[in-house]
CHARMM internal coordinates of N, CA and C (Angstrom, degrees):
IC EDIT
DIST 1 N 1 CA 1.3953
DIST 1 CA 1 C 1.5248
ANGL 1 N 1 CA 1 C 107.72
DIST 1 C 2 N 1.3198
ANGL 1 CA 1 C 2 N 118.41
DIHE 1 N 1 CA 1 C 2 N 126.00
DIST 2 N 2 CA 1.4322
ANGL 1 C 2 N 2 CA 127.17
DIHE 1 CA 1 C 2 N 2 CA 178.42
DIST 2 CA 2 C 1.5382
ANGL 2 N 2 CA 2 C 111.17
DIHE 1 C 2 N 2 CA 2 C -121.19
DIST 2 C 3 N 1.3295
ANGL 2 CA 2 C 3 N 112.07
DIHE 2 N 2 CA 2 C 3 N 126.92
DIST 3 N 3 CA 1.4706
ANGL 2 C 3 N 3 CA 117.63
DIHE 2 CA 2 C 3 N 3 CA 175.70
DIST 3 CA 3 C 1.5734
ANGL 3 N 3 CA 3 C 107.08
DIHE 2 C 3 N 3 CA 3 C -109.92
DIST 3 C 4 N 1.3557
ANGL 3 CA 3 C 4 N 109.25
DIHE 3 N 3 CA 3 C 4 N 118.85
DIST 4 N 4 CA 1.4793
ANGL 3 C 4 N 4 CA 113.03
DIHE 3 CA 3 C 4 N 4 CA 178.36
DIST 4 CA 4 C 1.6718
ANGL 4 N 4 CA 4 C 106.86
DIHE 3 C 4 N 4 CA 4 C -107.24
DIST 4 C 5 N 1.3135
ANGL 4 CA 4 C 5 N 111.65
DIHE 4 N 4 CA 4 C 5 N 107.20
DIST 5 N 5 CA 1.4023
ANGL 4 C 5 N 5 CA 117.93
DIHE 4 CA 4 C 5 N 5 CA -174.17
DIST 5 CA 5 C 1.5380
ANGL 5 N 5 CA 5 C 111.18
DIHE 4 C 5 N 5 CA 5 C -88.11
DIST 5 C 6 N 1.3813
ANGL 5 CA 5 C 6 N 113.81
DIHE 5 N 5 CA 5 C 6 N 159.01
DIST 6 N 6 CA 1.5227
ANGL 5 C 6 N 6 CA 111.81
DIHE 5 CA 5 C 6 N 6 CA 179.67
DIST 6 CA 6 C 1.5650
ANGL 6 N 6 CA 6 C 107.89
DIHE 5 C 6 N 6 CA 6 C -73.85
DIST 6 C 7 N 1.1674
ANGL 6 CA 6 C 7 N 108.98
DIHE 6 N 6 CA 6 C 7 N 146.61
DIST 7 N 7 CA 1.5333
ANGL 6 C 7 N 7 CA 117.67
DIHE 6 CA 6 C 7 N 7 CA -178.70
DIST 7 CA 7 C 1.5901
ANGL 7 N 7 CA 7 C 104.46
DIHE 6 C 7 N 7 CA 7 C -78.16
DIST 7 C 8 N 1.3908
ANGL 7 CA 7 C 8 N 112.36
DIHE 7 N 7 CA 7 C 8 N 122.20
DIST 8 N 8 CA 1.4824
ANGL 7 C 8 N 8 CA 111.68
DIHE 7 CA 7 C 8 N 8 CA 177.45
DIST 8 CA 8 C 1.5583
ANGL 8 N 8 CA 8 C 115.14
DIHE 7 C 8 N 8 CA 8 C -75.18
DIST 8 C 9 N 1.3316
ANGL 8 CA 8 C 9 N 114.63
DIHE 8 N 8 CA 8 C 9 N 155.74
DIST 9 N 9 CA 1.3861
ANGL 8 C 9 N 9 CA 115.78
DIHE 8 CA 8 C 9 N 9 CA -171.63
DIST 9 CA 9 C 1.5826
ANGL 9 N 9 CA 9 C 114.00
DIHE 8 C 9 N 9 CA 9 C -59.08
DIST 9 C 10 N 1.4414
ANGL 9 CA 9 C 10 N 112.44
DIHE 9 N 9 CA 9 C 10 N -37.40
DIST 10 N 10 CA 1.3964
ANGL 9 C 10 N 10 CA 117.90
DIHE 9 CA 9 C 10 N 10 CA 174.06
DIST 10 CA 10 C 1.5552
ANGL 10 N 10 CA 10 C 108.81
DIHE 9 C 10 N 10 CA 10 C -118.59
DIST 10 C 11 N 1.2967
ANGL 10 CA 10 C 11 N 110.18
DIHE 10 N 10 CA 10 C 11 N 93.55
DIST 11 N 11 CA 1.5617
ANGL 10 C 11 N 11 CA 109.40
DIHE 10 CA 10 C 11 N 11 CA -175.94
DIST 11 CA 11 C 1.5844
ANGL 11 N 11 CA 11 C 104.39
DIHE 10 C 11 N 11 CA 11 C -94.03
DIST 11 C 12 N 1.2984
ANGL 11 CA 11 C 12 N 110.46
DIHE 11 N 11 CA 11 C 12 N 143.75
DIST 12 N 12 CA 1.4767
ANGL 11 C 12 N 12 CA 121.70
DIHE 11 CA 11 C 12 N 12 CA -170.76
DIST 12 CA 12 C 1.5254
ANGL 12 N 12 CA 12 C 107.14
DIHE 11 C 12 N 12 CA 12 C -94.55
DIST 12 C 13 N 1.4559
ANGL 12 CA 12 C 13 N 117.36
DIHE 12 N 12 CA 12 C 13 N -26.76
DIST 13 N 13 CA 1.3773
ANGL 12 C 13 N 13 CA 118.12
DIHE 12 CA 12 C 13 N 13 CA -177.33
DIST 13 CA 13 C 1.5251
ANGL 13 N 13 CA 13 C 106.09
DIHE 12 C 13 N 13 CA 13 C -135.47
DIST 13 C 14 N 1.4004
ANGL 13 CA 13 C 14 N 117.73
DIHE 13 N 13 CA 13 C 14 N 164.74
DIST 14 N 14 CA 1.3946
ANGL 13 C 14 N 14 CA 123.54
DIHE 13 CA 13 C 14 N 14 CA 175.59
DIST 14 CA 14 C 1.6125
ANGL 14 N 14 CA 14 C 112.32
DIHE 13 C 14 N 14 CA 14 C -65.66
DIST 14 C 15 N 1.3186
ANGL 14 CA 14 C 15 N 112.39
DIHE 14 N 14 CA 14 C 15 N -39.25
DIST 15 N 15 CA 1.4082
ANGL 14 C 15 N 15 CA 124.32
DIHE 14 CA 14 C 15 N 15 CA -179.15
DIST 15 CA 15 C 1.5108
ANGL 15 N 15 CA 15 C 111.00
DIHE 14 C 15 N 15 CA 15 C -107.92
DIST 15 C 16 N 1.3255
ANGL 15 CA 15 C 16 N 120.75
DIHE 15 N 15 CA 15 C 16 N 147.97
DIST 16 N 16 CA 1.4830
ANGL 15 C 16 N 16 CA 128.63
DIHE 15 CA 15 C 16 N 16 CA 179.25
DIST 16 CA 16 C 1.4727
ANGL 16 N 16 CA 16 C 113.58
DIHE 15 C 16 N 16 CA 16 C -76.08
DIST 16 C 17 N 1.3917
ANGL 16 CA 16 C 17 N 115.66
DIHE 16 N 16 CA 16 C 17 N 74.77
DIST 17 N 17 CA 1.4246
ANGL 16 C 17 N 17 CA 118.54
DIHE 16 CA 16 C 17 N 17 CA -167.91
DIST 17 CA 17 C 1.5429
ANGL 17 N 17 CA 17 C 107.23
DIHE 16 C 17 N 17 CA 17 C -89.55
DIST 17 C 18 N 1.3517
ANGL 17 CA 17 C 18 N 119.59
DIHE 17 N 17 CA 17 C 18 N 5.09
DIST 18 N 18 CA 1.4998
ANGL 17 C 18 N 18 CA 121.89
DIHE 17 CA 17 C 18 N 18 CA 179.87
DIST 18 CA 18 C 1.5646
ANGL 18 N 18 CA 18 C 109.75
DIHE 17 C 18 N 18 CA 18 C -104.06
DIST 18 C 19 N 1.1613
ANGL 18 CA 18 C 19 N 110.91
DIHE 18 N 18 CA 18 C 19 N -152.37
DIST 19 N 19 CA 1.4454
ANGL 18 C 19 N 19 CA 120.62
DIHE 18 CA 18 C 19 N 19 CA 179.80
DIST 19 CA 19 C 1.4990
ANGL 19 N 19 CA 19 C 111.14
DIHE 18 C 19 N 19 CA 19 C -75.42
DIST 19 C 20 N 1.4120
ANGL 19 CA 19 C 20 N 124.88
DIHE 19 N 19 CA 19 C 20 N 148.58
DIST 20 N 20 CA 1.5991
ANGL 19 C 20 N 20 CA 119.94
DIHE 19 CA 19 C 20 N 20 CA 2.73
DIST 20 CA 20 C 1.4945
ANGL 20 N 20 CA 20 C 108.88
DIHE 19 C 20 N 20 CA 20 C -82.96
DIST 20 C 21 N 1.4429
ANGL 20 CA 20 C 21 N 105.53
DIHE 20 N 20 CA 20 C 21 N 154.87
DIST 21 N 21 CA 1.4400
ANGL 20 C 21 N 21 CA 116.43
DIHE 20 CA 20 C 21 N 21 CA 179.97
DIST 21 CA 21 C 1.5473
ANGL 21 N 21 CA 21 C 110.73
DIHE 20 C 21 N 21 CA 21 C -71.19
DIST 21 C 22 N 1.2953
ANGL 21 CA 21 C 22 N 116.88
DIHE 21 N 21 CA 21 C 22 N 150.53
DIST 22 N 22 CA 1.3568
ANGL 21 C 22 N 22 CA 120.63
DIHE 21 CA 21 C 22 N 22 CA -171.95
DIST 22 CA 22 C 1.6941
ANGL 22 N 22 CA 22 C 108.97
DIHE 21 C 22 N 22 CA 22 C -65.20
DIST 22 C 23 N 1.3145
ANGL 22 CA 22 C 23 N 112.90
DIHE 22 N 22 CA 22 C 23 N -39.31
DIST 23 N 23 CA 1.4493
ANGL 22 C 23 N 23 CA 114.83
DIHE 22 CA 22 C 23 N 23 CA 178.38
DIST 23 CA 23 C 1.4980
ANGL 23 N 23 CA 23 C 117.51
DIHE 22 C 23 N 23 CA 23 C -61.76
DIST 23 C 24 N 1.4406
ANGL 23 CA 23 C 24 N 113.79
DIHE 23 N 23 CA 23 C 24 N -29.66
DIST 24 N 24 CA 1.4276
ANGL 23 C 24 N 24 CA 125.68
DIHE 23 CA 23 C 24 N 24 CA 168.48
DIST 24 CA 24 C 1.5395
ANGL 24 N 24 CA 24 C 118.90
DIHE 23 C 24 N 24 CA 24 C -64.56
DIST 24 C 25 N 1.2824
ANGL 24 CA 24 C 25 N 112.49
DIHE 24 N 24 CA 24 C 25 N -32.85
DIST 25 N 25 CA 1.5141
ANGL 24 C 25 N 25 CA 120.85
DIHE 24 CA 24 C 25 N 25 CA 178.11
DIST 25 CA 25 C 1.5573
ANGL 25 N 25 CA 25 C 108.60
DIHE 24 C 25 N 25 CA 25 C -82.05
DIST 25 C 26 N 1.2903
ANGL 25 CA 25 C 26 N 119.26
DIHE 25 N 25 CA 25 C 26 N -39.02
DIST 26 N 26 CA 1.3787
ANGL 25 C 26 N 26 CA 114.39
DIHE 25 CA 25 C 26 N 26 CA -169.24
DIST 26 CA 26 C 1.5291
ANGL 26 N 26 CA 26 C 112.15
DIHE 25 C 26 N 26 CA 26 C -90.41
DIST 26 C 27 N 1.2240
ANGL 26 CA 26 C 27 N 122.70
DIHE 26 N 26 CA 26 C 27 N -21.80
DIST 27 N 27 CA 1.4398
ANGL 26 C 27 N 27 CA 122.80
DIHE 26 CA 26 C 27 N 27 CA -175.11
DIST 27 CA 27 C 1.5877
ANGL 27 N 27 CA 27 C 110.67
DIHE 26 C 27 N 27 CA 27 C -60.68
DIST 27 C 28 N 1.3684
ANGL 27 CA 27 C 28 N 121.12
DIHE 27 N 27 CA 27 C 28 N -50.20
DIST 28 N 28 CA 1.3936
ANGL 27 C 28 N 28 CA 119.52
DIHE 27 CA 27 C 28 N 28 CA 177.95
DIST 28 CA 28 C 1.4843
ANGL 28 N 28 CA 28 C 112.59
DIHE 27 C 28 N 28 CA 28 C -52.73
DIST 28 C 29 N 1.3616
ANGL 28 CA 28 C 29 N 119.65
DIHE 28 N 28 CA 28 C 29 N -44.28
DIST 29 N 29 CA 1.3525
ANGL 28 C 29 N 29 CA 121.20
DIHE 28 CA 28 C 29 N 29 CA -178.56
DIST 29 CA 29 C 1.6550
ANGL 29 N 29 CA 29 C 116.08
DIHE 28 C 29 N 29 CA 29 C -59.81
DIST 29 C 30 N 1.2820
ANGL 29 CA 29 C 30 N 105.63
DIHE 29 N 29 CA 29 C 30 N -44.88
DIST 30 N 30 CA 1.4977
ANGL 29 C 30 N 30 CA 116.95
DIHE 29 CA 29 C 30 N 30 CA 175.51
DIST 30 CA 30 C 1.5538
ANGL 30 N 30 CA 30 C 107.80
DIHE 29 C 30 N 30 CA 30 C -54.69
DIST 30 C 31 N 1.3315
ANGL 30 CA 30 C 31 N 115.42
DIHE 30 N 30 CA 30 C 31 N -52.80
DIST 31 N 31 CA 1.4995
ANGL 30 C 31 N 31 CA 119.74
DIHE 30 CA 30 C 31 N 31 CA 175.13
DIST 31 CA 31 C 1.5810
ANGL 31 N 31 CA 31 C 114.30
DIHE 30 C 31 N 31 CA 31 C -55.56
DIST 31 C 32 N 1.3004
ANGL 31 CA 31 C 32 N 117.44
DIHE 31 N 31 CA 31 C 32 N -45.61
DIST 32 N 32 CA 1.4369
ANGL 31 C 32 N 32 CA 118.59
DIHE 31 CA 31 C 32 N 32 CA 178.08
DIST 32 CA 32 C 1.4646
ANGL 32 N 32 CA 32 C 115.95
DIHE 31 C 32 N 32 CA 32 C -64.27
DIST 32 C 33 N 1.2923
ANGL 32 CA 32 C 33 N 114.20
DIHE 32 N 32 CA 32 C 33 N -34.34
DIST 33 N 33 CA 1.5425
ANGL 32 C 33 N 33 CA 118.13
DIHE 32 CA 32 C 33 N 33 CA 176.71
DIST 33 CA 33 C 1.4868
ANGL 33 N 33 CA 33 C 118.49
DIHE 32 C 33 N 33 CA 33 C -71.35
DIST 33 C 34 N 1.3137
ANGL 33 CA 33 C 34 N 114.63
DIHE 33 N 33 CA 33 C 34 N -22.92
DIST 34 N 34 CA 1.4959
ANGL 33 C 34 N 34 CA 130.05
DIHE 33 CA 33 C 34 N 34 CA -175.14
DIST 34 CA 34 C 1.5355
ANGL 34 N 34 CA 34 C 102.54
DIHE 33 C 34 N 34 CA 34 C -57.49
DIST 34 C 35 N 1.2961
ANGL 34 CA 34 C 35 N 118.66
DIHE 34 N 34 CA 34 C 35 N 127.47
DIST 35 N 35 CA 1.4475
ANGL 34 C 35 N 35 CA 122.19
DIHE 34 CA 34 C 35 N 35 CA 172.25
DIST 35 CA 35 C 1.5853
ANGL 35 N 35 CA 35 C 113.36
DIHE 34 C 35 N 35 CA 35 C 88.45
DIST 35 C 36 N 1.4306
ANGL 35 CA 35 C 36 N 114.37
DIHE 35 N 35 CA 35 C 36 N -14.76
DIST 36 N 36 CA 1.3516
ANGL 35 C 36 N 36 CA 120.92
DIHE 35 CA 35 C 36 N 36 CA 175.26
DIST 36 CA 36 C 1.6803
ANGL 36 N 36 CA 36 C 113.08
DIHE 35 C 36 N 36 CA 36 C -104.02
DIST 36 C 37 N 1.3973
ANGL 36 CA 36 C 37 N 115.15
DIHE 36 N 36 CA 36 C 37 N -50.82
DIST 37 N 37 CA 1.3923
ANGL 36 C 37 N 37 CA 122.70
DIHE 36 CA 36 C 37 N 37 CA 178.68
DIST 37 CA 37 C 1.4693
ANGL 37 N 37 CA 37 C 112.03
DIHE 36 C 37 N 37 CA 37 C -101.29
DIST 37 C 38 N 1.4018
ANGL 37 CA 37 C 38 N 118.29
DIHE 37 N 37 CA 37 C 38 N -29.25
DIST 38 N 38 CA 1.5464
ANGL 37 C 38 N 38 CA 118.24
DIHE 37 CA 37 C 38 N 38 CA 175.62
DIST 38 CA 38 C 1.5697
ANGL 38 N 38 CA 38 C 101.31
DIHE 37 C 38 N 38 CA 38 C -148.66
DIST 38 C 39 N 1.3007
ANGL 38 CA 38 C 39 N 108.63
DIHE 38 N 38 CA 38 C 39 N 157.13
DIST 39 N 39 CA 1.5064
ANGL 38 C 39 N 39 CA 115.52
DIHE 38 CA 38 C 39 N 39 CA 177.24
DIST 39 CA 39 C 1.5546
ANGL 39 N 39 CA 39 C 115.26
DIHE 38 C 39 N 39 CA 39 C -68.16
DIST 39 C 40 N 1.2696
ANGL 39 CA 39 C 40 N 115.77
DIHE 39 N 39 CA 39 C 40 N -39.82
DIST 40 N 40 CA 1.4322
ANGL 39 C 40 N 40 CA 120.84
DIHE 39 CA 39 C 40 N 40 CA -178.97
DIST 40 CA 40 C 1.5596
ANGL 40 N 40 CA 40 C 111.69
DIHE 39 C 40 N 40 CA 40 C -142.72
DIST 40 C 41 N 1.1944
ANGL 40 CA 40 C 41 N 123.10
DIHE 40 N 40 CA 40 C 41 N 143.12
DIST 41 N 41 CA 1.4057
ANGL 40 C 41 N 41 CA 122.40
DIHE 40 CA 40 C 41 N 41 CA 176.74
DIST 41 CA 41 C 1.4133
ANGL 41 N 41 CA 41 C 116.12
DIHE 40 C 41 N 41 CA 41 C -64.47
DIST 41 C 42 N 1.2919
ANGL 41 CA 41 C 42 N 115.46
DIHE 41 N 41 CA 41 C 42 N -14.02
DIST 42 N 42 CA 1.5254
ANGL 41 C 42 N 42 CA 121.68
DIHE 41 CA 41 C 42 N 42 CA 177.20
DIST 42 CA 42 C 1.5174
ANGL 42 N 42 CA 42 C 108.43
DIHE 41 C 42 N 42 CA 42 C -63.45
DIST 42 C 43 N 1.3598
ANGL 42 CA 42 C 43 N 118.07
DIHE 42 N 42 CA 42 C 43 N -23.92
DIST 43 N 43 CA 1.4314
ANGL 42 C 43 N 43 CA 120.42
DIHE 42 CA 42 C 43 N 43 CA 179.20
DIST 43 CA 43 C 1.5542
ANGL 43 N 43 CA 43 C 114.80
DIHE 42 C 43 N 43 CA 43 C -72.09
DIST 43 C 44 N 1.2488
ANGL 43 CA 43 C 44 N 117.43
DIHE 43 N 43 CA 43 C 44 N -11.63
DIST 44 N 44 CA 1.5111
ANGL 43 C 44 N 44 CA 121.31
DIHE 43 CA 43 C 44 N 44 CA 176.39
DIST 44 CA 44 C 1.4903
ANGL 44 N 44 CA 44 C 109.98
DIHE 43 C 44 N 44 CA 44 C -70.49
DIST 44 C 45 N 1.2612
ANGL 44 CA 44 C 45 N 118.50
DIHE 44 N 44 CA 44 C 45 N 120.61
DIST 45 N 45 CA 1.5104
ANGL 44 C 45 N 45 CA 123.22
DIHE 44 CA 44 C 45 N 45 CA -178.15
DIST 45 CA 45 C 1.4769
ANGL 45 N 45 CA 45 C 112.77
DIHE 44 C 45 N 45 CA 45 C -106.45
DIST 45 C 46 N 1.2727
ANGL 45 CA 45 C 46 N 117.47
DIHE 45 N 45 CA 45 C 46 N -16.94
DIST 46 N 46 CA 1.5195
ANGL 45 C 46 N 46 CA 118.97
DIHE 45 CA 45 C 46 N 46 CA -179.41
DIST 46 CA 46 C 1.4733
ANGL 46 N 46 CA 46 C 108.36
DIHE 45 C 46 N 46 CA 46 C -156.92
DIST 46 C 47 N 1.3674
ANGL 46 CA 46 C 47 N 113.62
DIHE 46 N 46 CA 46 C 47 N 137.62
DIST 47 N 47 CA 1.4807
ANGL 46 C 47 N 47 CA 118.67
DIHE 46 CA 46 C 47 N 47 CA 178.88
DIST 47 CA 47 C 1.5887
ANGL 47 N 47 CA 47 C 110.94
DIHE 46 C 47 N 47 CA 47 C -143.43
DIST 47 C 48 N 1.2449
ANGL 47 CA 47 C 48 N 113.26
DIHE 47 N 47 CA 47 C 48 N 147.84
DIST 48 N 48 CA 1.5169
ANGL 47 C 48 N 48 CA 118.58
DIHE 47 CA 47 C 48 N 48 CA 171.94
DIST 48 CA 48 C 1.5590
ANGL 48 N 48 CA 48 C 108.79
DIHE 47 C 48 N 48 CA 48 C -130.95
DIST 48 C 49 N 1.2387
ANGL 48 CA 48 C 49 N 116.99
DIHE 48 N 48 CA 48 C 49 N 123.97
DIST 49 N 49 CA 1.4685
ANGL 48 C 49 N 49 CA 121.21
DIHE 48 CA 48 C 49 N 49 CA -175.26
DIST 49 CA 49 C 1.4846
ANGL 49 N 49 CA 49 C 110.33
DIHE 48 C 49 N 49 CA 49 C -132.11
DIST 49 C 50 N 1.3510
ANGL 49 CA 49 C 50 N 111.74
DIHE 49 N 49 CA 49 C 50 N 131.37
DIST 50 N 50 CA 1.5570
ANGL 49 C 50 N 50 CA 120.91
DIHE 49 CA 49 C 50 N 50 CA 177.91
DIST 50 CA 50 C 1.3845
ANGL 50 N 50 CA 50 C 110.65
DIHE 49 C 50 N 50 CA 50 C -119.56
DIST 50 C 51 N 1.3438
ANGL 50 CA 50 C 51 N 114.93
DIHE 50 N 50 CA 50 C 51 N 158.07
DIST 51 N 51 CA 1.5193
ANGL 50 C 51 N 51 CA 122.32
DIHE 50 CA 50 C 51 N 51 CA 173.90
DIST 51 CA 51 C 1.5253
ANGL 51 N 51 CA 51 C 100.24
DIHE 50 C 51 N 51 CA 51 C -134.18
DIST 51 C 52 N 1.3074
ANGL 51 CA 51 C 52 N 120.54
DIHE 51 N 51 CA 51 C 52 N 126.77
DIST 52 N 52 CA 1.3910
ANGL 51 C 52 N 52 CA 127.41
DIHE 51 CA 51 C 52 N 52 CA 175.48
DIST 52 CA 52 C 1.5450
ANGL 52 N 52 CA 52 C 113.53
DIHE 51 C 52 N 52 CA 52 C -142.70
DIST 52 C 53 N 1.3211
ANGL 52 CA 52 C 53 N 117.79
DIHE 52 N 52 CA 52 C 53 N 151.42
DIST 53 N 53 CA 1.3839
ANGL 52 C 53 N 53 CA 122.38
DIHE 52 CA 52 C 53 N 53 CA 167.70
DIST 53 CA 53 C 1.5439
ANGL 53 N 53 CA 53 C 119.04
DIHE 52 C 53 N 53 CA 53 C -68.98
DIST 53 C 54 N 1.2609
ANGL 53 CA 53 C 54 N 118.42
DIHE 53 N 53 CA 53 C 54 N 141.03
DIST 54 N 54 CA 1.5020
ANGL 53 C 54 N 54 CA 119.43
DIHE 53 CA 53 C 54 N 54 CA -176.25
DIST 54 CA 54 C 1.5211
ANGL 54 N 54 CA 54 C 110.36
DIHE 53 C 54 N 54 CA 54 C -153.32
DIST 54 C 55 N 1.1621
ANGL 54 CA 54 C 55 N 116.67
DIHE 54 N 54 CA 54 C 55 N 147.80
DIST 55 N 55 CA 1.5582
ANGL 54 C 55 N 55 CA 125.34
DIHE 54 CA 54 C 55 N 55 CA 168.37
DIST 55 CA 55 C 1.4606
ANGL 55 N 55 CA 55 C 108.36
DIHE 54 C 55 N 55 CA 55 C -73.75
DIST 55 C 56 N 1.3316
ANGL 55 CA 55 C 56 N 123.02
DIHE 55 N 55 CA 55 C 56 N -18.03
DIST 56 N 56 CA 1.3905
ANGL 55 C 56 N 56 CA 125.17
DIHE 55 CA 55 C 56 N 56 CA 178.66
DIST 56 CA 56 C 1.4731
ANGL 56 N 56 CA 56 C 113.47
DIHE 55 C 56 N 56 CA 56 C -119.81
DIST 56 C 57 N 1.4293
ANGL 56 CA 56 C 57 N 120.39
DIHE 56 N 56 CA 56 C 57 N 74.95
DIST 57 N 57 CA 1.5059
ANGL 56 C 57 N 57 CA 121.86
DIHE 56 CA 56 C 57 N 57 CA -171.92
DIST 57 CA 57 C 1.5284
ANGL 57 N 57 CA 57 C 109.40
DIHE 56 C 57 N 57 CA 57 C -62.24
DIST 57 C 58 N 1.4328
ANGL 57 CA 57 C 58 N 110.16
DIHE 57 N 57 CA 57 C 58 N 135.98
DIST 58 N 58 CA 1.4749
ANGL 57 C 58 N 58 CA 116.13
DIHE 57 CA 57 C 58 N 58 CA 179.74
DIST 58 CA 58 C 1.5606
ANGL 58 N 58 CA 58 C 101.55
DIHE 57 C 58 N 58 CA 58 C -169.26
DIST 58 C 59 N 1.2693
ANGL 58 CA 58 C 59 N 110.36
DIHE 58 N 58 CA 58 C 59 N 179.67
DIST 59 N 59 CA 1.5648
ANGL 58 C 59 N 59 CA 126.01
DIHE 58 CA 58 C 59 N 59 CA 175.23
DIST 59 CA 59 C 1.4405
ANGL 59 N 59 CA 59 C 105.11
DIHE 58 C 59 N 59 CA 59 C -127.44
DIST 59 C 60 N 1.3355
ANGL 59 CA 59 C 60 N 118.74
DIHE 59 N 59 CA 59 C 60 N 132.40
DIST 60 N 60 CA 1.3680
ANGL 59 C 60 N 60 CA 127.75
DIHE 59 CA 59 C 60 N 60 CA 171.84
DIST 60 CA 60 C 1.5858
ANGL 60 N 60 CA 60 C 108.46
DIHE 59 C 60 N 60 CA 60 C -114.62
DIST 60 C 61 N 1.2586
ANGL 60 CA 60 C 61 N 121.79
DIHE 60 N 60 CA 60 C 61 N 132.45
DIST 61 N 61 CA 1.5115
ANGL 60 C 61 N 61 CA 125.45
DIHE 60 CA 60 C 61 N 61 CA 178.23
DIST 61 CA 61 C 1.5366
ANGL 61 N 61 CA 61 C 103.37
DIHE 60 C 61 N 61 CA 61 C -129.96
DIST 61 C 62 N 1.2441
ANGL 61 CA 61 C 62 N 113.50
DIHE 61 N 61 CA 61 C 62 N 130.55
DIST 62 N 62 CA 1.4104
ANGL 61 C 62 N 62 CA 124.60
DIHE 61 CA 61 C 62 N 62 CA 171.68
DIST 62 CA 62 C 1.5236
ANGL 62 N 62 CA 62 C 110.45
DIHE 61 C 62 N 62 CA 62 C -124.71
DIST 62 C 63 N 1.4407
ANGL 62 CA 62 C 63 N 114.45
DIHE 62 N 62 CA 62 C 63 N 126.12
DIST 63 N 63 CA 1.4630
ANGL 62 C 63 N 63 CA 118.65
DIHE 62 CA 62 C 63 N 63 CA -174.08
DIST 63 CA 63 C 1.5037
ANGL 63 N 63 CA 63 C 104.02
DIHE 62 C 63 N 63 CA 63 C -119.15
DIST 63 C 64 N 1.3266
ANGL 63 CA 63 C 64 N 121.26
DIHE 63 N 63 CA 63 C 64 N 136.87
DIST 64 N 64 CA 1.3789
ANGL 63 C 64 N 64 CA 126.06
DIHE 63 CA 63 C 64 N 64 CA 172.44
DIST 64 CA 64 C 1.5616
ANGL 64 N 64 CA 64 C 110.42
DIHE 63 C 64 N 64 CA 64 C -122.66
DIST 64 C 65 N 1.1864
ANGL 64 CA 64 C 65 N 112.25
DIHE 64 N 64 CA 64 C 65 N 146.58
DIST 65 N 65 CA 1.5913
ANGL 64 C 65 N 65 CA 115.99
DIHE 64 CA 64 C 65 N 65 CA 178.72
DIST 65 CA 65 C 1.5527
ANGL 65 N 65 CA 65 C 104.92
DIHE 64 C 65 N 65 CA 65 C -99.41
DIST 65 C 66 N 1.3257
ANGL 65 CA 65 C 66 N 110.09
DIHE 65 N 65 CA 65 C 66 N 132.25
DIST 66 N 66 CA 1.4232
ANGL 65 C 66 N 66 CA 117.19
DIHE 65 CA 65 C 66 N 66 CA 168.99
DIST 66 CA 66 C 1.4690
ANGL 66 N 66 CA 66 C 120.31
DIHE 65 C 66 N 66 CA 66 C -76.82
DIST 66 C 67 N 1.2838
ANGL 66 CA 66 C 67 N 123.99
DIHE 66 N 66 CA 66 C 67 N 162.03
DIST 67 N 67 CA 1.4307
ANGL 66 C 67 N 67 CA 124.76
DIHE 66 CA 66 C 67 N 67 CA -176.06
DIST 67 CA 67 C 1.5408
ANGL 67 N 67 CA 67 C 114.32
DIHE 66 C 67 N 67 CA 67 C -67.81
DIST 67 C 68 N 1.4214
ANGL 67 CA 67 C 68 N 117.87
DIHE 67 N 67 CA 67 C 68 N -24.74
DIST 68 N 68 CA 1.4452
ANGL 67 C 68 N 68 CA 122.34
DIHE 67 CA 67 C 68 N 68 CA -172.61
DIST 68 CA 68 C 1.5225
ANGL 68 N 68 CA 68 C 102.95
DIHE 67 C 68 N 68 CA 68 C -90.29
DIST 68 C 69 N 1.3491
ANGL 68 CA 68 C 69 N 114.34
DIHE 68 N 68 CA 68 C 69 N 115.26
DIST 69 N 69 CA 1.5487
ANGL 68 C 69 N 69 CA 112.15
DIHE 68 CA 68 C 69 N 69 CA -178.74
DIST 69 CA 69 C 1.4751
ANGL 69 N 69 CA 69 C 106.70
DIHE 68 C 69 N 69 CA 69 C -121.99
DIST 69 C 70 N 1.3601
ANGL 69 CA 69 C 70 N 120.26
DIHE 69 N 69 CA 69 C 70 N 45.40
DIST 70 N 70 CA 1.4679
ANGL 69 C 70 N 70 CA 122.90
DIHE 69 CA 69 C 70 N 70 CA 178.91
DIST 70 CA 70 C 1.5583
ANGL 70 N 70 CA 70 C 104.24
DIHE 69 C 70 N 70 CA 70 C -75.54
END
COOR INIT
IC SEED 1 N 1 CA 1 C
IC BUILD
C-alpha cells in the first residue's frame, strides 16, 4: 500500500514525517476492502506501507494471495 501525498508549498523535510499517521491512512482502506477482497483483516499476514510526497497524489494497493487458503 503506497500513499502519495500532495507536496506542500513549504515542505520542511524530503519525506512526509508528520501527519497524517500511516495507521490513520491505512485503516479505512482495510475496512473498505473487508468483505470484498478478504473476509476479515485478521487474514492479512504481511504488509508494506509507504507514505511519500508526490505531484500526483494517489493511493496504490497491491494484494497478493498466499498459498495457504485454509
